N, C-alpha and C positions, 0 to 999 in steps of 0.2 A: 617461840610461838609458832604454831602451824598455820600456814596460809589457807584461807577458805577456798575450796574448789567448787566448780559447778556441780550441781546434782544432776542425775540422769534426766529428771523431769525438765529442769531448766535448759539442758542441752537440747532435748527434743523440741522444746518450745522455740528456741533460737533457730533450729533447723527448719521448723515449720514456717516461721516468719520469713526466712530467706526463700523458701520454696514458693510462698505466696507472692513475694516481691518479684521473683523471676517470672512467675506465671502472669503477672501484670505487665512486666516490662517487655517480655518477648513479643507479644502481639503488637505492641506499640513500635518496637524496633522493626518488625517485619512489615508493618504498615508504612513506616517511614521509607523503607527500601522500595516497596511497591510504588509509593507516591513519587519517589525520585526517578524510577524507571519510566513512569507515566509522563513525567515532566520532560525527560530526555526524548521520549518518543514524540511528544507534542512539538518539541523544538525541531526535530527532524522534519516533521510534516510542515511546519511553518516555513522552514528554509526551502522546502520543495515548493511551497506556495510562491515564495519570492522568485524561485528559479522558473516556475511556470509563467509568471507574469513577465519576467525579463526575456524569456524565450519568445513570447508573443510580441513583445515590443520590438524585438530585433528581426523577427521573421513573419512579417505581414499579418500579424494578429492570430497566427495559427497556434492552437493548443494540441499537444500530442495526445492521441487516444490509443487505439489498437493498431499495431503496425505489422502484424504477422500476415494478415490476409490481403491487405490493400496498400502495401508500400509501393510508391511510385518507382523508387529505386533505392537500393540498400545503402547507397552513400548520400542520399538526399536528406538534408537536415530537417526538412519539413515532415518527412514520413518516418523518422526514427522512432524506435520504442522510447518511452518516456525516460527510462533509466539511462539511456545513452544521451538523449538530447539535452537533459537537464544537468548532466554530470559536470560539464565545464563550469556551470554557475555554482554548483555545490562545492567544488574543490578550489574555485577561485582562478582557474587557469584561463577561462574564457576562450579555449582553443579546441577545435576538433581536428587539428592537423596531425596529432600524434595518435596512431592506432594502438590501442591497448587491448590486449587479450589476457587480462589478469583475472578473468572470471569474477570481477568486482571485489576481489579480496582487498584491494586498496581503496575501497569506498565505504568507510565506516559509517558515514551518514545515512546509508541505506539499511543499516541494521538496527533493529528495535531491541533494546536491552531487556524488555519485558517478555520477549518471545523465548520460550524454552530452547536451550541449546541441544536439540535432539537430532539435528540433521546438518547437512553441509550448505544449505542455502545462504548466499551472500546478500540477497535482496529480500527484505522482510516486508515489503509493501506491494500492493497491487492497485492499479488504477481502473477507472471506469471505461470499459471498451464495449459497453452494451449499446446496441443501435435499434432504433425504431423508425419505420418509414411509413408512407402512405401508399397503399396499393392502388390499382387502377380504379377501384370503387371509391377511393377517397378515405378508406378506413385505415386507422393506425394499426400496424402489425409489427411484431417483433422480428428483428434480424440481428444476428451477432456481427462482430467485426465492425464497430463504429470507427470510421477513418478519422484522421486528424481534420480539424475544421477551425473556422475562425471563432474567436471567443464571443464576439457579439451576437452569434447565432443562438446562443443559449438564452432563453427568455428570463429565467430566474436563477442566475448563477450562484447566488448565496444560499439556495435551497437544494442544489443538486450535488450529490456526492462525487468527488473526483478520485480520492485515494484513501485507502485504509490498510490495516495490517493483514499480512498473508498468514494463513493458518499453518498449523503443524503438518508435517509430511511423514506419517508413520512408515517405518521401514524404508525410508528414502525412495519411495516409489516414483514420485515426480522428479526428485533430484537425479536419479539414474537416467531418466529420459532427457532432462534438460542439460545437465552437465556431463554430456557424453564426450568421449575422446574427440579431439579436434574441433570442439565447439568454439565458436567465436563469441565475443561479448554480445554481438547482435543476436545470435542464436539463443543466448541465455535470456537477454532482456525482453524478447518478445513474449515470453511465457507469463510475465507478471502483470496480468490484467484480469478483470472479471468481465467476460464478454458474453456469457450466456446466463440465463436465469438461475440455473443450478449452481453457478459460482457464488451467488449471494443468498441462496435460500437455505435457511437453517434446517439441519437434518439431512441435507443432500449429501450423498457420498462424494460429489464433485465440488463441494464448497471450497472456495479459495480465500474467502475472507474469514477473519476471526472475530466474531461479534462479542466475545467475552474476554478480549485481551487484557482489559484493565478492570476486572471485577464484573460489574453489571453492564459493561459496554466497552467501547473502544474509541480511540481518537480517530477523527475523520478530517481530511482536507477537502474543502468544497471547491467548486468550479471558479469561484471568485478569488481564491487564494487564501481564505481564512481557514483556520483549523479549530476544532472544538471537540469535546467529548459527546458521544451519542450513545444512547442506551441500545442494548442489543436488539430489542424488538423493533426499533426504528431503523437500525442499520440493515436489517434483513427485510425491510419493506421495499419491494421492487420499485414502487412509485418514486422514491427518492433517488433512484439511479437513472431515471428517464430525463433527458435534457430538453424534450419538447422540440427538438430540431429534426424535422421529418423530411428535409429537402433531398437527401441523398437517395437516389434510386439504385440500390445495390442489386446487381444482376444475380441470377441463381447460380448455385454451385461454387460461389466464392471465387470467381476468376479475378485476375488483376484488374484494377480499375482502368477505365478508359483514360488515356493520357490527357484528354481535354479536361478531366476532372482534377488533375494534379495541380498543386500550387505553382505559381510562377517560378521559373528557374529550375524545375525538376526535370 
């Protein structure tokens, strides 16, 4: 007896069914991977929230903001860039005694798995370095370079953005400036902030945040240490970056701050 084989039509039907199943499964698999990356990113930010609060508990309530323009001293723990100051809490060493110039290659907790691997940046987050002060007329005006300050100065910490994802860097333009020969970890870390309006404004050529990192929005760490997903249109709303702390009278031309303004011990 001759065994019955598949006809051509039956074979085509089986192939079509397999193709349909693959078409259904692939988006689900891709969506699962994207969700996993989003969860890992959120975990990184929440760990940074714990590090931020632990740092403030240990150093006179100070929260690290922008360190490039107003550092009291480069070895001062109060005026460090956030990526340096919080690192001992992130890796569990709790020590600033070892000087590391690894360009943050040994800091995987600063890398977002959802960020495309298109450049050499080792830090994938930027914090809020935007400052607003009151001028002589009492009006609130914008100034960049928000220095470190005490966390209780923020009126609504659960509503103010502290940190979110760093955008892509086409052609390594910023990378080549930041990761230059002989650069120290300090030199690198001071870059990762959003200190001017153009850094958070959608469509700006100078934007440093990535409002669409996870689809229709991105993960955000807030000033009070909690992290959550924020839609892109809210993330690029400047008002959510303003901390309502207008006490600092920043002098023009961005000179170093007066020593009397520096935290104790600096």
